[in-house]
C-alpha positions as a Markdown table, in Angstrom:
| # | Residue | x | y | z |
|---|---|---|---|---|
| 1 | Met | 2.8 | 13.8 | 12.7 |
| 2 | Ser | 2.0 | 11.4 | 9.8 |
| 3 | Thr | -1.1 | 11.6 | 7.7 |
| 4 | Ile | -3.2 | 8.5 | 7.5 |
| 5 | Ser | -5.3 | 8.3 | 4.4 |
| 6 | Leu | -9.0 | 7.7 | 4.6 |
| 7 | Arg | -8.5 | 4.6 | 2.3 |
| 8 | Val | -6.2 | 3.1 | 4.9 |
| 9 | Val | -8.5 | 4.0 | 7.8 |
| 10 | Phe | -11.5 | 2.5 | 6.0 |
| 11 | Ala | -9.5 | -0.7 | 5.2 |
| 12 | Glu | -8.7 | -1.1 | 8.9 |
| 13 | Leu | -12.2 | -0.3 | 10.0 |
| 14 | Leu | -13.7 | -2.8 | 7.5 |
| 15 | Arg | -11.3 | -5.6 | 8.4 |
| 16 | Ala | -11.9 | -5.1 | 12.2 |
| 17 | Ala | -15.7 | -4.9 | 11.8 |
| 18 | Arg | -15.8 | -8.0 | 9.6 |
| 19 | Ser | -13.6 | -9.9 | 12.1 |
| 20 | Lys | -15.7 | -8.7 | 15.1 |
| 21 | Ala | -18.9 | -9.9 | 13.2 |
| 22 | Gly | -17.2 | -13.3 | 12.7 |
| 23 | Val | -17.8 | -13.4 | 9.0 |
| 24 | Thr | -15.4 | -14.3 | 6.1 |
| 25 | Gln | -14.7 | -12.1 | 3.2 |
| 26 | Glu | -16.9 | -14.4 | 1.1 |
| 27 | Asp | -19.8 | -14.1 | 3.6 |
| 28 | Leu | -19.5 | -10.4 | 3.6 |
| 29 | Ala | -19.4 | -10.3 | -0.2 |
| 30 | Val | -22.6 | -12.3 | -0.4 |
| 31 | Arg | -24.4 | -10.1 | 2.1 |
| 32 | Ala | -23.2 | -6.9 | 0.4 |
| 33 | Lys | -23.7 | -8.2 | -3.1 |
| 34 | Leu | -20.0 | -7.7 | -4.0 |
| 35 | Thr | -17.2 | -10.1 | -4.9 |
| 36 | Arg | -14.8 | -11.6 | -2.4 |
| 37 | Glu | -12.0 | -10.2 | -4.5 |
| 38 | Tyr | -13.4 | -6.6 | -4.1 |
| 39 | Ile | -13.7 | -7.1 | -0.4 |
| 40 | Ser | -10.0 | -8.1 | -0.3 |
| 41 | Leu | -9.0 | -5.1 | -2.3 |
| 42 | Leu | -10.9 | -2.8 | 0.1 |
| 43 | Glu | -9.4 | -4.4 | 3.2 |
| 44 | Asn | -5.9 | -4.1 | 1.7 |
| 45 | Gly | -6.4 | -0.4 | 1.0 |
| 46 | Lys | -6.1 | -0.9 | -2.8 |
| 47 | Arg | -9.6 | 0.4 | -3.6 |
| 48 | Thr | -11.9 | 3.1 | -2.2 |
| 49 | Pro | -15.6 | 2.3 | -2.0 |
| 50 | Thr | -18.3 | 4.4 | -3.6 |
| 51 | Ile | -20.8 | 5.8 | -1.1 |
| 52 | Thr | -23.3 | 3.1 | -2.2 |
| 53 | Val | -20.8 | 0.3 | -1.5 |
| 54 | Phe | -19.8 | 2.0 | 1.8 |
| 55 | Ile | -23.4 | 2.0 | 3.0 |
| 56 | Arg | -24.0 | -1.6 | 1.8 |
| 57 | Leu | -20.9 | -2.8 | 3.7 |
| 58 | Ala | -21.9 | -1.1 | 6.9 |
| 59 | Arg | -25.4 | -2.4 | 6.8 |
| 60 | Ala | -24.2 | -5.9 | 5.9 |
| 61 | Leu | -22.1 | -5.9 | 9.1 |
| 62 | Gly | -25.0 | -4.5 | 11.2 |
| 63 | Ala | -23.3 | -1.1 | 11.6 |
| 64 | Ser | -24.5 | 2.4 | 11.0 |
| 65 | Pro | -22.7 | 4.2 | 8.2 |
| 66 | Ser | -22.7 | 7.4 | 10.2 |
| 67 | Asp | -20.9 | 5.6 | 13.1 |
| 68 | Trp | -18.3 | 4.4 | 10.6 |
| 69 | Ile | -17.8 | 8.0 | 9.3 |
| 70 | Arg | -17.3 | 9.2 | 12.9 |
| 71 | Ala | -14.8 | 6.5 | 13.5 |
| 72 | Met | -12.9 | 7.4 | 10.4 |
| 73 | Glu | -12.9 | 11.1 | 11.3 |
| 74 | Lys | -11.2 | 10.2 | 14.6 |
| 75 | His | -8.3 | 8.4 | 12.9 |
| 76 | Ala | -7.7 | 10.3 | 9.7 |
| 77 | Val | -5.9 | 13.5 | 9.5 |
């Protein structure tokens, strides 16, 4: 059984949530008060968000941070 890092799980979750919401990286960056480049790094698993950024991203996409944590728990080992 392979271990999937939380960073990779978060990257996939963020990309899927953004796509489902129909927003671009630029749109999300504006909503969450971040840069498009930082969103890209997060979606590619090259950065790990702080808890503050995590909450801002979830809220910017109309999601509950606690729902995202539960989703991450299901997929990470």
